[in-house]
C-alpha positions as CSV (number, residue, x, y, z in Angstrom):
1,M,17.8,-6.0,-16.3
2,F,14.9,-5.3,-13.8
3,R,11.7,-3.9,-15.7
4,F,9.5,-1.5,-13.7
5,D,6.5,-2.7,-15.4
6,Q,6.8,-6.0,-13.5
7,L,6.4,-4.4,-10.3
8,I,3.4,-5.2,-8.0
9,R,1.1,-2.4,-8.3
10,R,-2.1,-1.3,-6.1
11,D,-4.4,-2.2,-8.8
12,M,-3.6,-5.8,-9.1
13,I,-6.0,-8.5,-8.1
14,V,-4.5,-10.2,-4.6
15,R,-4.9,-13.6,-6.0
16,D,-2.7,-13.1,-9.1
17,V,0.1,-11.6,-7.0
18,K,0.0,-14.7,-4.8
19,Q,0.1,-16.8,-7.5
20,R,2.8,-15.2,-9.7
21,H,4.9,-14.3,-6.4
22,P,4.3,-16.9,-3.6
23,Q,7.1,-15.4,-1.6
24,T,4.6,-12.6,-0.8
25,L,2.0,-14.7,1.0
26,P,3.6,-13.7,4.5
27,I,3.2,-10.2,3.6
28,F,-0.2,-10.4,2.8
29,E,-0.5,-12.4,6.2
30,Q,1.2,-9.8,8.1
31,F,-1.0,-7.2,6.7
32,R,-4.2,-9.2,7.4
33,F,-5.3,-9.7,3.9
34,H,-7.8,-12.7,4.4
35,S,-8.7,-15.1,1.5
36,V,-12.2,-13.8,1.1
37,C,-10.2,-10.6,-0.3
38,D,-8.3,-12.6,-3.0
39,D,-10.6,-11.3,-5.7
40,C,-10.2,-7.7,-4.9
41,D,-7.2,-5.3,-5.8
42,I,-4.6,-4.7,-3.4
43,G,-5.3,-0.7,-3.0
44,T,-9.0,-1.7,-2.2
45,V,-8.4,-4.2,0.6
46,A,-5.6,-1.8,2.0
47,R,-7.6,0.8,2.1
48,K,-10.7,-1.1,3.6
49,N,-8.2,-2.3,6.3
50,G,-6.8,1.2,7.0
51,L,-3.2,0.4,5.7
52,N,-1.1,2.9,3.9
53,I,-1.5,1.5,0.2
54,L,2.2,2.5,-0.5
55,D,3.6,0.6,2.4
56,V,1.8,-2.5,1.7
57,V,3.0,-2.2,-2.2
58,A,6.4,-1.7,-1.1
59,A,6.5,-4.6,1.3
60,L,5.2,-6.9,-1.3
61,N,7.7,-5.7,-4.1
62,E,10.4,-6.0,-1.5
63,A,9.5,-9.7,-0.8
64,A,9.0,-10.6,-4.6
65,F,12.0,-8.7,-6.1
66,G,14.4,-8.0,-3.1
67,P,15.5,-4.3,-2.1
68,Q,15.1,-1.9,-4.9
69,P,17.4,0.7,-5.8
70,D,16.0,4.3,-5.5
71,T,16.3,4.7,-9.3
72,E,18.0,2.9,-12.1
73,E,19.7,6.1,-12.8
74,H,22.3,5.9,-10.5
75,A,23.2,2.4,-11.8
76,S,23.7,4.0,-15.5
77,H,26.2,6.7,-14.2
């Protein structure tokens, strides 16, 4: 079963996410996250690059875990 505490969040460090989820590397490149930003959190880098933080986090999670259902509530009913 998928656990929501495994999701990539805006407060996570870029380097940690890249190491745990190498399939996110193309997403970081697409959003122009440079290697000098690897020790920063995702939200800070996104904000400094003028990006929508929610879009960045959603794209990273989709790359790492595949498309997510809106909620797990639908699956249990």
